[in-house]
N, C-alpha and C positions, 0 to 999 in steps of 0.2 A: 315481668309480663306487662305490667302497667307502663313501664318505660317504653317498651316496644309499641304498645297501642298508641301512646302519646306521640312517639316519633312518626308512626304511620299517619295519624291524624294531621300532624304538622305538615307532612309531605303532601297530603291531599289539599290542605289549605293553600300551600305554596303553588301547587299545580293549578288550582282554580284561579288564583290571583294572576298567574303567568298567562293563562289562556283567555282570561276575561276580556282583554282588549280586542282580541281576534273575534271572540264570540259576539261581543257587542257590535263590532263593525259588520260582521256577517248579518246579524239580526237587523241592523238599521238599513244597510244598503242592499241586501239580497232577500232575506227571509220575509220580512214585513212587506216590502214592495211586491214580492211574488204573490202573497196571499191577497194583497190589495188589488193587484191586477186581475186575479180571478174574480174577486167581488165586483170590480168595475165592469167586467165583461157582461154582467147581468144588469147593467144600468145604461142610461143614456148620458153619461158624464160628458160635459162640454168644456170649452175653454175657460168658462167663468167659474168652474168648480161646482156648479149645481148639477144635480142628477135626480132621477127617479128610477126605481127598480122596474125593469121591463121584462124580466125573465129571460126566455130563450130567443127574444126577438132579434138580437144581434146575430146570433148563430143562424137563425132562419134567413135573415137578409144576406148573410155571407154565402149561403148555399144558392141564392138566386142572383149573386153578383158576378157578372162575366169577368170583371177585372181580377177577381180572386183566382179564377181558373187560369187566366192569362199569366198572373204572377207566379202561380205554382208551376206552370209549364216552363216559364223562363228559369225559375230556380232549379227545376229538375234538369233542364238542358245544361245549365252551368255546372251542376253537381256531377252529372254523368260524365262530363268531359274532364273537369278539374281533378276529381278524386283519384281516378285510376292513373292519370298522367303524373300527378304529384307523387303518388305511391311508387310507381315504377321508376320514374326518373330519380327520385330521392334514394331509392335502394341501390340503383346502378351507380350513382355518383358516390354514395357512401362506400360501396364496395371498392371503387377505384381509389378513393382517398384513404382507404385502409391499407394500401400497399406502401412499401418502402421506396418512395421516389424523392428526388431532390426538390426542395422547396415545398414540401407537403403542407407546412404551416400556412404559407401564403395562399395556396389553393383552398384550404379549409376556411380561411378568413374571407376570401372572396365569395365563396358560396354561402357563407353565413350572413353576409352584409344585408341582404334583403330582409332578414328576420329582425334586425335591429333598426331598420329604417321606418320612420313613422308612415303609416298608411296614407296620410294626407300628402306627405312629400312624394311618396311613390306615385300616387295618382296624378299629381301635378306634372311630374317628370314624364310619365307615360302619355299624358294628355298632350304634352308638347311634342313627343315623338310621333304621335298619331295625327297631329294637326294637318289638315288638308292643304294648307297654303305654304307653310314654312317648316313642316315637321321633318324630323331627321329620317324617318322611314321613307317618305316620298323622295327625299333628296338622294338616298341610297338607290331607290328603285329607278330614279331618273338616269343614273349611270348606265343602267341596262335598257334604257329607252322604254321604260314602263310608265304609262301615264299616271299622274297623281290621283289619289283617292281620299275622300273624307271618311276615314276609317270609323270614327266614333259618331259620325253624323249620318251614316248610311245604315238604315235598318237591317240590311243584309249582312253587314260586317261588324256591327257594333258589339254583338254578343261574343263573337269569336275574339275580338280585340280584348274584351274583358277577361275572357277565359285565359288568354295568353298571360295577361298581367297577374291573374290569380294564381296560375301555376308558378310563375316566376317568384311571387311573394311566398308561396307555400313550401318551396323546396328547402330553403335554408335551415329552418328549425328541425324539419324532419330528417335532414341529412345528419344532424347532430344525434338525434334519437337512434337512427340506424347505425351510426358509427359506434355509439355506446353498446348497442346490441351485438355488433360484429366483434368488438374487442372483448366481449365476455364469452365468446365461443372458444373452447380449448383448441390450441393449435395442433394438439395430438390427433384430433379428428382428421384434419387435412393431411397431416403427415402419413397417417395410416391409409387414407384414401389414395394418396400419391403412390405409396408402395404397392397398392392393389391395382395400379394402372388407371385410376379414374382421371378423366380430363378435368380441366378447370370448369368447363360448363357443367359437367355432371356433378362436380363437387358443389357448385352453386345451387343446383336444384335438389340435391340429396342431403346436403349438410347445412348450407347457409340459410336457405328459406325455412326449412323445418325448425332450425334453432332460433330463428327470428320471429316465430309465431306470436309470442306476446307483444313484441315491438310492432309487428305489422298490425295486430289488432288495435293497439293503442293509437297508432298513427291513422289507421282507417277511421276509427271513431271520432277522433279530434278533427280530422280533415273533413269528414262528412258534416259534422256539426258546424264547423266554420263555413263550409260552402252553403249550407242551408240558411245561415245567418248573414250572408253576404249583403252588405249595404253601402259601405264607404266608397267602393269603386263606382257604383252607379251614381251615388250622390255627387262625387267630386268630378268624375270624368264625363258623365252623361248630362245629368241635371234635368229638371222638369220641363225646360223650354226646348229641349232637343227633340227632333222629330223621331229619333230612335228610342225614345223613352218607353214606348209600349212594347218594344221588342227586347228590352233589357230590364224592365221593372221586376224586381224580386219581391218576395213576400214580405221581407223586412222593410223594404223601401215603401211598399204599399201601406204597411202598418204606420210608418212615419208620415206618409202623406195624409192618411185619415186622422191620425192623432194630433199632428202638428199643423199641417196646412189647412185641413178642413175643420179642425177643432172637434172631431168626432172621437173623443178619447175612449168612450165605452165601446164603440165599434172596433177601434184599434186594439183595445185590450182583448177582445174576442179573437181577433186575428192572431195575436201573440199567444193566446192559450192554445189555439189549434196547432200552431207551429211547435209549441212545446210538446204537445201530445205526439205529434209526428216524430220529433227527434227522440222522445222517450221510447217509442215503440221500435224505431230503427236501431237504437242503441241496445235495447234488450234483445232484439233479434240477432245483432252482431255478436253479443256476448254468448248467446246460446249456440250459435254456429261455431264460435271459437272453441267451445268445449268439445264439440264433435270433431273439429279439425285437430285439436290436440290429441284426442284419443286415436 
């Protein structure tokens, strides 16, 4: 008995030693900064590192700041368009790539490439494509005698240009998730449905989608969080000197602007806390709806 207890204690010690680097890393880079950010949201922390506790002043100022509502509006527009498009397109492509066709490995690689491309590199490439003077998109449109346009410098088109890039970037990894979910569905379901005379479309809606419920929920949550945290495309493709910045400024870019450009780190921390609460509530709502959907 003593030998078993000693063996059990040794396993616990080994386990603690093995996970300690990960726990320390999470504490240093995630947990401690998270609580620091909450604390700083109640202060007037500036670029020099000095601060005074100001209570709820930052949150009161946020409620009276028009730029906050504009940033939330832009973030909402980006999210409303990108999340459904990424979800639907990824599911359809994954269903097509799950078929037995020649060269399927090449197609899967091509669709996955955006997922392993650095966001900075992606933004620079698309910025060149959208360029109003020598961009590839305008050169293609010129073939059809369509006049060139400054896509990312025009307030009327800049947001939709970012949405297109966001959808293109978000498809790759989600296709992999859906492929994994599709390959876990027993083929006997489809064979039985075929014998019953069910068409491919009916099988997709009665077998594929219900069986993919956990995957759909996961993709929906991660895509929604990513859309609400969108920053790099605005920073790299639009920039603060672009006339379209007010029409594309997201909540995370506004946080960066106050915390870095203006040196209002306490105010920026309050913006980050509000975004965290919104994401937390939306994620909890999705998980609750998922349970009802599964039932």
